[in-house]
Phi, psi and omega in degrees: 000317174293324177299321179295317179297320176298319182289324178297316177304313181296322179298314180299320176289321175300319181297321186283327180286316186236073182292344181298341184281335182247007188222151171253119188284147175263126184290351184268003174053047170081354187298331184245357179272137176288332186234009172050080185297154189300143177054041170292327180286345182062030185237019184264004177290149189261004186281163188279348182293154175293144175257139177274137177236030173307323187295348178275338184273077185276354181238007176235102186290326182261000187279166180225134178230133184221153178236119181256137169269130184249141173300131183303329180290339181255008189260109174238123183256122179289159181288131181264161176296155186290103179274131180296148187296337182264015184228026174291148178277024185207166166230120181255118181234149168256136180229170180259117179267129191217123173227182182289344184264315185207171176214145177197174167279131181237159186253137174243122179245110182254146177236105183273129184037065183294141180244032182224170174251337180228131179222129173243136172222150178224131164229148182216159178275141186288331186264014184210143178281354177294141177209160182235134177225129181228161176224131177262140179233124175247141174211153179057039178236160179264135183240142359286145186294143175286316182288159175258129178256151179207166178221120182222102178221155180288167181278181194297306190284131181272318187240154174068030184286136184212191184287114185223158180257145184226152168250131186242127171240130183231139172216137175250173177289352173270355183089358181271163181133222176146200181233135193222145179232143181208161174248133182275122177303151169288159186291323185285350178255008189222011185264114185297331183271335177245344185272134178280161180297324182285349180248008183285130173273108178289118179271140174203164176222154181261146174270086196291339184292338181281354185286125181062011173238355183216154180282003182217159173245107176294139175229124179262121185248137165269120183297150176282155181287022185251345174062154178053045182246165174246155182232143173260107180255123189227151172249127182235155174257129182279136182247350178277157182281337183271006176060021174279347177058038174285328171251126184211151171246142180278128177256319178222136175219134182225134172255120189222153175252178180295133174291161183296338182277359178275088184261140176271124179236123180050042178062018180271124187286136178287161177247142177210159188252143176229139179254120174259145177299145180280145183245127195263345186288134180295119179182183175256141193226164174203167179238134173249140175235134179222142175286129172254109182204156176293350182269352178286151177290177183297331177283347183102165177280175184297138181264115177274128185242129181285172168298148183280136177230152188256136172256105185277168183293127181304135171281350185299313183300320177298322182286322176292326171303305178306314181300314184293323178289329176296312178295325176289327179289316173302315175298317177297319185286326177294308177307316181295320182293315180300316178298313177298315178302315182298325170295315183293326175297322178295317181297321187290321180293322176295321180288322178295323178302326183270325174236080179287124169295136173279132187234114181267131187253123174253129188202168178228091186284099183288339172206181181296328183293315173299322175292326176290332171304312186292317181293328175295315183292322176295314180300319182295318176296324183284314184278330183246339192241006182048053176229162179248095178276153181230130173230144192294323191286343180245345186239002183280338178062226185265005183281154175300124182306319181289320170297321178294320183293314182296325180291317179293323177300322182285325186268328191303145174293314183223152176231134186236117169276107180271117191277125178279176177284333184234102180298338188252006184289169182256147175294141174274359176262164175301327186277114182243156173077009175297322187292313181289324180299309183306312178304314181294316182290329178294332178266013182275192189288321187295309179298321181291319178281338183256001177048051184259008182291353177291334180274007179254141177209162180253143178246119176271126175256171179299327184258012184298145175283181176299139182297130175302149185302332178299331179233023179291335186267351180273170186288141179232156186226132168277119186298333182276329191251338191238031183303315182288327174293322184293312178299318179293331177286324180302321181270007185055038181275182180250179180299321181288333177288324182293320179289310191263346183233299180290326173308304176295328184287325180284327181295326183272009187283002179286348174279346178279163173295328172244110181253178177292333174295324177293318174301318180302314186288323174299320178298321182289321183287322181295320179293324185288322185278326186279310178054059182253156173240125187261113188256155176286158178276098180254145180290135177235139180248128185262133176231127175277124176257339174209185177281346181236006179217162180232142171251134188246124170271119182201164184307146185291329181295327182283328175301326185288354182244003176289141175262160180249140175223157180274134177283141181276324180214169186290333181294337177284331178294317178295326181301311188279339176284351184242348187243157177298153177289131178301144181270061173187161178289142180272170197240133173258130180279160178220160181282068188236011181082359183277150179267118179240160169276111192279343183277053179255134183296159187270105177295335180301312175282330182292317183278344173078026171222055181295332185287347179288138181300144185284149173278148182292154178292349183287337184284317197242353183268145171287087186261178183302317180304325177280329185284346181302330178284348184275053183259193189286335177304322180284324181291326176284356183077024182252124175291141177281000000 
């Protein structure tokens, strides 16, 4: 007797490992079989070598199909995108597997018209660490594929098979798929020939990826083979501690029938979807499906139970709480900082009123408008920025201008070199040579040995020339764009001072007698009167072509911006024929009331292309149309 049982056991194992010994395969791959018999796919062998599925490619002569077995320890399934229940890349059905040795429920995984080249799936039993992982590989095929691929093999345990829950994970190279949970029916509840309606286990699976990610939970149901039935689909909450969900409370219950689109084809049961509302309270839940029929007993037909799933506490509330706390902390910190800065600003104002930093302005007034700009800027520093400016034309008195300049350069807290439009120009005031003297004194023994150049900076205007080499390496400020930074630097302030004190202080300067708008207007008038063009310093090669002219090789775009002037005497020609060309553009005077030096050489003759037409003033001059942008918005640091 024991020998007979041992023989039967060995025969069963050989059958499961090599089913081809005991079965005849159908070439139609279950398309005409009502119950899709086991291993029609020929992919149930357990060896590690790749298995061919070319026999399923009936419309691809050159195509290749392989199935790779992956070690469960190396099988990793990426998270798929949230796939709608009607767009899954597979069809999962249960069928009854019956041989002369045993019978059980088996799984058929079909891929209808696949639109992928790689698909990986894994299914494992929840109460066991055992799992199975496979990969389908397609090559040299036209997608979407016309043929249907499938995998139909029995589950892991061979004997003593009973009611177990499984998780199925699928991912394609297109990112579709997901995680699904189902319970495999017992054989006595799934035999269509011997199982009664009241005992039938309705097979269905849950779309687990939709839990806490979607407002509904899709349930895919496989119709029972009795047709024209209704089903009670319920979402239940598990109340028992062992999570078997034998004690449960019904949260949502619906009685539904098969949809009209669920058609029976060749006695193959259809699949259809039912959407249950998602439940957000943290707990353990399950789904039940029960046949509703007049043939059921008074206690009802068999209740099919899904795997239990957990709804965890939502992280949204925690993130909202953290965000609110962060906002409160930020608001408190900002309020405290603002209050502290208000006190500090009051102390700073009191200190500044008693100890105003002295600022010496070094400049070259080419005309009266430029001088007025310097005076307006000095008034702005004094009235709105709590500084004591000094300018030679109003503060020198009867003292020697050079002595006064050197003394103030030694005593001043800050020195500002306002770069003029013409570095070689003449002052429009009786005091001349202060600009050149200050540059020479800055590079003298005192400033170099005492390292006090840190208190020196340059101020650039829209029409300023190139910065002279004596002050090229020191800090510079653009008067139009960096007024707040300049004032902060004068007072040795920090970034916080610039943002919370000097910025608002400058923007509120319209209340003072000399405001930022006044400086803006002075810049406009000075630019209109000066009309200078500041060109970049580009190298030029001088070649003497004749006794009266010199040819200069330079980029074509630089030639297009040179202006023309009349030579006053022949000596000027000789002068420019023997010296280098100045490294800046020359200035053309206009009848505008501004003071210019008329003894400026004629570039037209010097460069040897006087016959070329002049460029219009609109091209190279700093005109009103350009100065329209020099309004308060720029000075106040507001972008247009």
